[in-house]
N, CA, C and O of each residue as an XYZ file, in Angstrom:
580
protein
N     -15.249     74.198      6.134
C     -15.600     72.891      5.761
C     -14.576     71.937      6.237
O     -13.407     72.300      6.368
N     -14.970     70.714      6.507
C     -13.919     69.795      6.802
C     -13.564     68.865      5.481
O     -14.325     68.753      4.520
N     -12.544     68.352      5.574
C     -12.012     67.547      4.418
C     -12.893     66.508      4.047
O     -13.106     66.251      2.862
N     -13.491     65.810      5.105
C     -14.550     64.762      4.710
C     -15.753     65.186      4.117
O     -16.464     64.385      3.510
N     -16.092     66.573      4.257
C     -17.288     67.095      3.637
C     -16.976     67.123      2.104
O     -17.783     66.787      1.237
N     -15.766     67.542      1.891
C     -15.422     67.547      0.334
C     -15.532     66.248     -0.248
O     -16.002     66.094     -1.376
N     -15.062     65.164      0.566
C     -14.917     63.832      0.070
C     -16.344     63.244     -0.061
O     -16.653     62.433     -0.934
N     -17.188     63.727      0.889
C     -18.680     63.240      0.720
C     -19.346     63.751     -0.390
O     -20.117     63.053     -1.049
N     -19.074     65.088     -0.686
C     -19.714     65.592     -1.953
C     -19.048     64.937     -3.190
O     -19.737     64.626     -4.161
N     -17.726     64.730     -3.159
C     -17.207     63.954     -4.431
C     -17.871     62.604     -4.501
O     -18.348     62.200     -5.562
N     -17.908     61.923     -3.430
C     -18.566     60.626     -3.430
C     -19.992     60.642     -4.057
O     -20.354     59.914     -4.981
N     -20.647     61.452     -3.505
C     -22.221     61.614     -3.988
C     -22.202     62.014     -5.429
O     -23.068     61.554     -6.173
N     -21.290     62.831     -5.886
C     -21.328     63.242     -7.288
C     -20.838     61.932     -8.150
O     -21.304     61.712     -9.268
N     -19.984     61.191     -7.614
C     -19.486     59.894     -8.332
C     -20.709     58.951     -8.426
O     -21.043     58.469     -9.509
N     -21.345     58.706     -7.318
C     -22.688     57.881     -7.446
C     -23.656     58.382     -8.430
O     -24.276     57.573     -9.120
N     -23.835     59.629     -8.552
C     -24.642     60.226     -9.409
C     -24.166     60.219    -10.791
O     -24.996     60.231    -11.699
N     -23.053     60.203    -11.014
C     -22.478     59.898    -12.360
C     -22.618     58.675    -12.964
O     -22.901     58.457    -14.142
N     -22.359     57.731    -11.904
C     -22.620     56.047    -12.228
C     -24.158     55.983    -12.605
O     -24.456     55.277    -13.569
N     -25.083     56.606    -11.980
C     -26.362     56.430    -12.333
C     -26.800     57.252    -13.709
O     -27.667     56.831    -14.474
N     -26.173     58.308    -13.876
C     -26.381     59.188    -14.964
C     -25.459     59.080    -16.335
O     -25.898     59.077    -17.485
N     -24.273     59.003    -15.990
C     -23.119     58.819    -16.993
C     -23.231     59.761    -18.059
O     -23.252     59.459    -19.252
N     -23.311     61.037    -17.537
C     -23.188     62.136    -18.554
C     -21.848     63.104    -18.568
O     -21.639     64.074    -19.296
N     -21.033     62.560    -17.571
C     -19.882     63.127    -17.286
C     -19.887     64.621    -16.568
O     -18.863     65.246    -16.291
N     -21.127     65.030    -16.342
C     -21.179     66.364    -15.640
C     -21.019     65.995    -14.061
O     -20.263     66.762    -13.464
N     -21.514     65.105    -13.393
C     -21.318     64.871    -12.190
C     -19.804     64.538    -11.727
O     -19.268     64.868    -10.669
N     -19.269     63.814    -12.776
C     -17.750     63.560    -12.565
C     -16.994     64.736    -12.548
O     -16.019     64.779    -11.798
N     -17.298     65.763    -13.295
C     -16.578     67.125    -13.120
C     -16.745     67.749    -11.800
O     -15.858     68.401    -11.249
N     -18.058     67.498    -11.253
C     -18.227     68.149     -9.824
C     -17.380     67.243     -8.857
O     -16.780     67.800     -7.937
N     -17.308     66.086     -8.986
C     -16.458     65.229     -8.111
C     -15.107     65.503     -8.240
O     -14.399     65.535     -7.234
N     -14.662     65.703     -9.327
C     -13.262     66.189     -9.469
C     -12.946     67.549     -8.893
O     -11.881     67.767     -8.316
N     -13.888     68.462     -9.056
C     -13.718     69.854     -8.466
C     -13.878     69.623     -6.955
O     -13.149     70.348     -6.277
N     -14.624     68.824     -6.315
C     -14.865     68.637     -4.984
C     -13.595     68.044     -4.339
O     -13.208     68.393     -3.223
N     -12.968     67.127     -5.106
C     -11.609     66.520     -4.719
C     -10.588     67.700     -4.682
O      -9.825     67.855     -3.728
N     -10.612     68.481     -5.713
C      -9.627     69.542     -5.724
C      -9.886     70.533     -4.638
O      -8.930     71.155     -4.173
N     -11.051     70.725     -4.211
C     -11.329     71.586     -3.101
C     -10.946     71.017     -1.800
O     -10.436     71.741     -0.945
N     -11.171     69.697     -1.586
C     -10.528     69.037     -0.446
C      -9.117     69.130     -0.409
O      -8.598     69.393      0.676
N      -8.393     68.956     -1.426
C      -6.910     68.979     -1.585
C      -6.593     70.300     -1.030
O      -5.784     70.421     -0.110
N      -7.306     71.454     -1.647
C      -7.001     72.856     -1.363
C      -7.043     73.003      0.178
O      -6.140     73.610      0.754
N      -8.098     72.445      0.863
C      -8.350     72.416      2.208
C      -7.075     71.860      2.952
O      -6.492     72.499      3.828
N      -6.732     70.712      2.554
C      -5.576     70.003      3.160
C      -4.289     70.824      3.037
O      -3.450     70.733      3.933
N      -4.077     71.646      1.946
C      -2.946     72.565      1.918
C      -3.141     73.865      2.686
O      -2.211     74.668      2.763
N      -4.222     74.080      3.210
C      -4.381     75.316      4.052
C      -5.232     76.341      3.491
O      -5.247     77.432      4.061
N      -5.997     76.146      2.386
C      -6.683     77.171      1.779
C      -7.932     77.464      2.707
O      -8.510     76.611      3.380
N      -8.259     78.828      2.636
C      -9.523     79.170      3.426
C     -10.745     78.845      2.696
O     -10.672     78.388      1.556
N     -11.906     79.057      3.299
C     -13.210     78.604      2.693
C     -13.580     79.283      1.194
O     -13.948     78.619      0.225
N     -13.427     80.565      1.207
C     -13.627     81.089     -0.223
C     -12.598     80.716     -1.269
O     -12.885     80.802     -2.463
N     -11.404     80.300     -0.857
C     -10.387     79.795     -1.785
C     -10.801     78.340     -2.245
O     -10.567     77.935     -3.384
N     -11.395     77.630     -1.335
C     -11.844     76.193     -1.556
C     -12.861     76.157     -2.585
O     -12.830     75.321     -3.488
N     -13.879     77.154     -2.463
C     -14.990     77.218     -3.321
C     -14.484     77.764     -4.703
O     -15.102     77.374     -5.694
N     -13.420     78.630     -4.881
C     -12.885     78.968     -6.008
C     -12.248     77.714     -6.733
O     -12.455     77.415     -7.909
N     -11.508     77.087     -5.918
C     -10.924     75.858     -6.481
C     -11.966     74.772     -7.072
O     -11.852     74.147     -8.126
N     -12.927     74.713     -6.198
C     -14.034     73.939     -6.660
C     -14.654     74.351     -8.202
O     -14.948     73.599     -9.131
N     -14.729     75.710     -8.118
C     -15.278     76.080     -9.601
C     -14.366     76.003    -10.700
O     -14.737     75.689    -11.831
N     -13.080     76.304    -10.376
C     -12.124     76.286    -11.446
C     -11.825     74.831    -11.882
O     -11.751     74.571    -13.083
N     -11.660     73.914    -10.979
C     -11.382     72.468    -11.158
C     -12.618     71.876    -11.951
O     -12.392     71.086    -12.867
N     -14.048     72.266    -11.600
C     -15.154     71.735    -12.274
C     -15.167     72.247    -13.729
O     -15.387     71.493    -14.677
N     -14.903     73.658    -13.868
C     -15.001     74.133    -15.319
C     -13.933     73.477    -16.126
O     -14.205     73.027    -17.239
N     -12.686     73.394    -15.605
C     -11.760     72.797    -16.425
C     -11.851     71.302    -16.760
O     -11.365     70.812    -17.779
N     -12.518     70.616    -15.810
C     -12.774     69.173    -16.205
C     -14.004     69.100    -17.123
O     -14.117     68.165    -17.916
N     -14.936     70.079    -17.028
C     -16.114     70.137    -18.062
C     -15.451     70.536    -19.444
O     -15.978     70.152    -20.488
N     -14.357     71.267    -19.458
C     -13.723     71.474    -20.815
C     -13.335     70.231    -21.411
O     -13.457     70.103    -22.629
N     -12.832     69.191    -20.625
C     -12.231     68.079    -21.101
C     -13.400     66.880    -21.541
O     -13.117     65.775    -22.004
N     -14.785     67.401    -21.271
C     -15.813     66.321    -21.385
C     -15.801     65.979    -23.021
O     -15.843     64.786    -23.321
N     -15.757     66.797    -23.906
C     -15.817     66.338    -25.295
C     -14.752     65.398    -25.662
O     -14.993     64.479    -26.445
N     -13.522     65.577    -25.116
C     -12.535     64.680    -25.384
C     -12.706     63.337    -24.698
O     -12.383     62.318    -25.308
N     -13.212     63.270    -23.420
C     -13.503     62.036    -22.638
C     -14.681     61.344    -23.365
O     -14.690     60.123    -23.526
N     -15.617     62.104    -23.775
C     -16.726     61.469    -24.303
C     -16.447     60.851    -25.709
O     -17.124     59.899    -26.098
N     -15.537     61.344    -26.407
C     -15.090     60.725    -27.803
C     -14.587     59.346    -27.474
O     -14.902     58.424    -28.226
N     -13.788     59.106    -26.355
C     -13.321     57.768    -26.127
C     -14.135     56.905    -25.343
O     -14.065     55.679    -25.424
N     -15.003     57.597    -24.489
C     -15.797     56.727    -23.678
C     -17.064     56.235    -24.464
O     -17.481     55.095    -24.257
N     -17.641     57.008    -25.297
C     -18.791     56.670    -26.076
C     -18.560     56.170    -27.406
O     -19.508     56.063    -28.184
N     -17.291     55.829    -27.768
C     -17.025     55.537    -29.126
C     -17.781     54.254    -29.585
O     -18.028     53.353    -28.783
N     -18.128     54.196    -30.844
C     -18.913     53.154    -31.430
C     -17.967     52.107    -32.088
O     -16.892     52.404    -32.607
N     -18.447     50.931    -32.015
C     -17.543     49.891    -32.414
C     -17.826     49.947    -34.031
O     -18.931     50.362    -34.382
N     -16.947     49.576    -34.957
C     -17.111     49.763    -36.317
C     -18.397     48.855    -36.675
O     -18.600     47.791    -36.091
N     -19.227     49.345    -37.657
C     -20.305     48.639    -38.100
C     -19.929     47.218    -38.637
O     -18.886     47.028    -39.262
N     -20.694     46.386    -38.405
C     -20.499     44.894    -38.957
C     -21.684     44.366    -39.565
O     -22.790     44.707    -39.143
N     -21.550     43.552    -40.534
C     -22.790     43.110    -41.265
C     -23.527     42.173    -40.173
O     -22.959     41.477    -39.331
N     -24.882     42.305    -40.367
C     -25.760     41.259    -39.612
C     -26.810     40.751    -40.580
O     -27.010     41.258    -41.684
N     -27.465     39.710    -40.085
C     -28.574     39.152    -40.909
C     -28.043     38.657    -42.217
O     -27.058     37.920    -42.236
N     -28.640     39.024    -43.292
C     -28.467     38.422    -44.581
C     -27.106     38.901    -45.024
O     -26.339     38.118    -45.585
N     -26.774     40.167    -44.793
C     -25.562     40.710    -45.223
C     -24.300     39.908    -44.589
O     -23.217     39.954    -45.172
N     -24.435     39.272    -43.548
C     -23.364     38.727    -42.881
C     -23.042     37.429    -43.601
O     -21.951     36.876    -43.463
N     -24.059     36.932    -44.410
C     -23.940     35.660    -45.157
C     -23.092     35.850    -46.556
O     -22.522     34.884    -47.064
N     -23.056     37.004    -47.070
C     -22.319     37.367    -48.297
C     -20.856     36.850    -48.156
O     -20.276     37.062    -47.091
N     -20.258     36.221    -49.108
C     -18.876     35.903    -49.011
C     -18.516     34.687    -48.331
O     -17.361     34.262    -48.361
N     -19.585     34.022    -47.630
C     -19.261     32.900    -46.790
C     -19.186     31.675    -47.750
O     -19.670     31.748    -48.879
N     -18.573     30.549    -47.290
C     -18.312     29.341    -48.061
C     -19.561     28.322    -47.749
O     -20.118     28.313    -46.652
N     -19.878     27.602    -48.660
C     -21.042     26.773    -48.496
C     -20.662     25.585    -49.419
O     -19.819     25.775    -50.296
N     -21.239     24.378    -49.267
C     -21.025     23.226    -49.988
C     -22.504     22.710    -50.762
O     -23.588     22.657    -50.181
N     -22.320     22.427    -51.894
C     -23.500     22.175    -52.696
C     -23.904     20.660    -52.271
O     -23.030     19.805    -52.129
N     -25.284     20.381    -52.077
C     -25.835     19.129    -51.732
C     -26.446     18.412    -52.875
O     -26.657     17.200    -52.830
N     -26.748     19.191    -53.955
C     -27.349     18.728    -55.158
C     -26.750     19.761    -56.418
O     -26.349     20.904    -56.201
N     -26.774     19.180    -57.622
C     -26.407     20.108    -58.657
C     -27.189     21.382    -58.635
O     -28.396     21.388    -58.391
N     -26.499     22.455    -58.891
C     -27.126     23.901    -58.901
C     -27.105     24.480    -60.255
O     -26.095     24.536    -60.956
N     -28.401     24.953    -60.623
C     -28.435     25.673    -61.982
C     -29.169     26.886    -61.744
O     -29.318     27.228    -60.571
N     -29.608     27.528    -62.583
C     -30.294     28.734    -62.507
C     -31.718     28.616    -62.172
O     -32.404     29.631    -62.054
N     -32.224     27.389    -62.004
C     -33.577     27.249    -61.653
C     -33.683     26.286    -60.360
O     -34.784     26.192    -59.818
N     -32.673     25.627    -59.887
C     -32.856     24.761    -58.849
C     -31.504     24.400    -58.311
O     -30.478     24.619    -58.955
N     -31.513     23.785    -56.996
C     -30.341     23.496    -56.362
C     -30.405     23.745    -54.753
O     -31.210     24.517    -54.231
N     -29.402     22.949    -54.020
C     -29.399     23.334    -52.639
C     -28.022     23.181    -52.026
O     -27.198     22.433    -52.553
N     -27.753     23.866    -50.933
C     -26.462     23.920    -50.411
C     -26.566     23.791    -48.884
O     -27.658     23.877    -48.323
N     -25.386     23.579    -48.199
C     -25.381     23.512    -46.714
C     -24.591     24.735    -46.513
O     -23.504     24.859    -47.077
N     -25.110     25.716    -45.683
C     -24.609     26.895    -45.385
C     -24.777     27.051    -43.795
O     -25.891     27.133    -43.277
N     -23.559     27.086    -43.053
C     -23.752     27.238    -41.605
C     -24.412     26.084    -41.081
O     -25.162     26.312    -40.131
N     -24.314     24.872    -41.478
C     -25.194     23.695    -41.061
C     -26.557     23.912    -41.142
O     -27.315     23.571    -40.235
N     -26.931     24.459    -42.169
C     -28.319     24.657    -42.581
C     -28.590     24.444    -44.098
O     -27.793     24.886    -44.925
N     -29.527     23.881    -44.408
C     -30.000     23.610    -45.833
C     -30.529     24.816    -46.395
O     -31.397     25.455    -45.801
N     -30.068     25.163    -47.485
C     -30.631     26.495    -48.248
C     -30.932     26.030    -49.622
O     -30.304     25.122    -50.168
N     -32.016     26.750    -50.221
C     -32.134     26.625    -51.778
C     -31.157     27.423    -52.424
O     -30.819     28.490    -51.911
N     -30.659     27.027    -53.498
C     -29.543     27.812    -54.171
C     -29.719     27.930    -55.606
O     -30.335     27.065    -56.230
N     -29.201     28.978    -56.183
C     -29.275     29.240    -57.591
C     -27.999     29.725    -58.148
O     -27.233     30.245    -57.337
N     -27.597     29.646    -59.475
C     -26.441     30.274    -59.897
C     -26.723     30.683    -61.162
O     -27.631     30.185    -61.827
N     -25.858     31.741    -61.622
C     -25.860     32.304    -62.942
C     -24.523     31.784    -63.570
O     -24.357     32.104    -64.747
N     -23.643     31.110    -63.038
C     -22.524     30.511    -63.523
C     -22.631     29.084    -64.211
O     -21.720     28.279    -64.015
N     -23.778     28.723    -65.058
C     -23.928     27.517    -65.650
C     -24.350     26.374    -64.609
O     -25.196     26.726    -63.787
N     -23.921     25.168    -64.533
C     -24.312     24.210    -63.594
C     -23.035     23.956    -62.728
O     -21.906     23.832    -63.204
N     -23.336     23.896    -61.447
C     -22.406     23.544    -60.394
C     -22.801     22.060    -59.942
O     -23.950     21.783    -59.599
N     -21.784     21.151    -59.967
C     -21.986     19.877    -59.420
C     -22.216     19.714    -58.115
O     -21.999     20.679    -57.382
N     -22.683     18.519    -57.569
C     -22.843     18.360    -56.199
C     -21.593     18.027    -55.505
O     -20.778     17.247    -55.997
N     -21.395     18.716    -54.154
C     -20.202     18.326    -53.519
C     -19.095     19.481    -53.717
O     -18.005     19.392    -53.153
N     -19.392     20.447    -54.454
C     -18.461     21.516    -54.776
C     -18.535     22.686    -53.699
O     -19.587     22.992    -53.138
N     -17.376     23.277    -53.479
C     -17.443     24.522    -52.613
C     -17.916     25.620    -53.339
O     -17.526     25.799    -54.493
N     -18.777     26.439    -52.754
C     -19.302     27.651    -53.566
C     -19.160     28.778    -52.469
O     -18.976     28.582    -51.268
N     -19.279     29.969    -53.097
C     -19.432     31.269    -52.229
C     -20.732     31.886    -52.458
O     -21.285     31.904    -53.558
N     -21.186     32.373    -51.427
C     -22.533     33.145    -51.522
C     -22.338     34.611    -52.062
O     -21.635     35.395    -51.424
N     -22.917     34.962    -53.156
C     -22.669     36.234    -53.796
C     -23.777     37.285    -53.381
O     -23.564     38.492    -53.271
N     -25.013     36.642    -53.162
C     -26.152     37.561    -52.653
C     -27.245     36.570    -52.280
O     -27.296     35.434    -52.751
N     -28.119     37.069    -51.405
C     -29.397     36.420    -51.006
C     -30.598     36.913    -51.680
O     -30.858     38.109    -51.544
N     -31.336     36.212    -52.354
C     -32.537     36.754    -53.018
C     -33.882     36.137    -52.347
O     -34.385     35.121    -52.827
N     -34.354     36.685    -51.400
C     -35.537     36.127    -50.568
C     -34.868     35.145    -49.634
O     -34.027     35.498    -48.806
N     -35.294     33.833    -49.808
C     -34.703     32.748    -49.087
C     -33.877     31.891    -50.078
O     -33.686     30.692    -49.872
N     -33.427     32.499    -51.088
C     -32.577     31.663    -52.093
C     -31.019     32.223    -52.005
O     -30.780     33.427    -52.099
N     -30.103     31.341    -51.838
C     -28.833     31.908    -51.877
C     -28.328     31.883    -53.380
O     -28.554     30.887    -54.068
N     -27.751     32.806    -53.812
C     -27.114     32.901    -55.072
C     -25.670     32.770    -54.987
O     -25.017     33.591    -54.343
N     -25.028     31.615    -55.704
C     -23.820     31.276    -55.510
C     -22.959     31.244    -56.798
O     -23.430     31.392    -57.926
N     -21.556     31.021    -56.496
C     -20.573     31.011    -57.627
C     -19.597     29.797    -57.153
O     -19.415     29.558    -55.959
N     -19.053     29.135    -58.086
C     -17.914     28.091    -57.636
C     -16.848     29.013    -56.824
O     -16.478     30.118    -57.222
N     -16.432     28.414    -55.673
C     -15.470     29.064    -54.893
C     -14.044     29.060    -55.553
O     -13.565     28.061    -56.088
N     -13.386     30.330    -55.458
C     -11.996     30.277    -55.985
C     -11.110     30.289    -54.735
O     -11.354     30.971    -53.739
N     -10.048     29.462    -54.879
C      -9.242     29.136    -53.669
C      -8.581     30.285    -53.153
O      -8.104     30.199    -52.021
N      -8.464     31.436    -53.848
C      -7.892     32.578    -53.130
C      -8.813     33.184    -52.169
O      -8.353     33.904    -51.283
N     -10.037     32.969    -52.255
C     -11.046     33.479    -51.223
C     -11.006     32.626    -49.953
O     -11.233     31.417    -49.994
N     -10.730     33.239    -48.890
C     -10.633     32.623    -47.559
C     -11.626     33.334    -46.519
O     -11.522     34.495    -46.121
N     -12.596     32.417    -46.166
C     -13.626     32.858    -45.109
C     -13.868     31.701    -44.158
O     -14.661     31.825    -43.224
């Protein structure tokens, strides 16, 4: 075989890996490059195929380690209603256990509280969302969001 043949095989496997992304074709590409290197170092054809097989198997053994880093997941983050818990809001009317409103992220929300009555214009913290109603408590200065 010619060195360009091994390079063509490696390139084809690299393209297939990009299309598939399973890290199997990448192992064959590494093996083909190793076989091409063996050819350049003067190895005969059976030795090139042996180098191909050994390099491919060794790189396949590294697949779990590579997969762990390539396919790692980002840490879970809160989305939707859960992302609102702990955020700061400002009361636009007095809030009690039966009525009130706040501005949360530039949106008007209906709000309730179990902490007595909260006056208008006070910073509050969202403790939970009950349907379309934000349950709030007066904001403590040590809470930063």
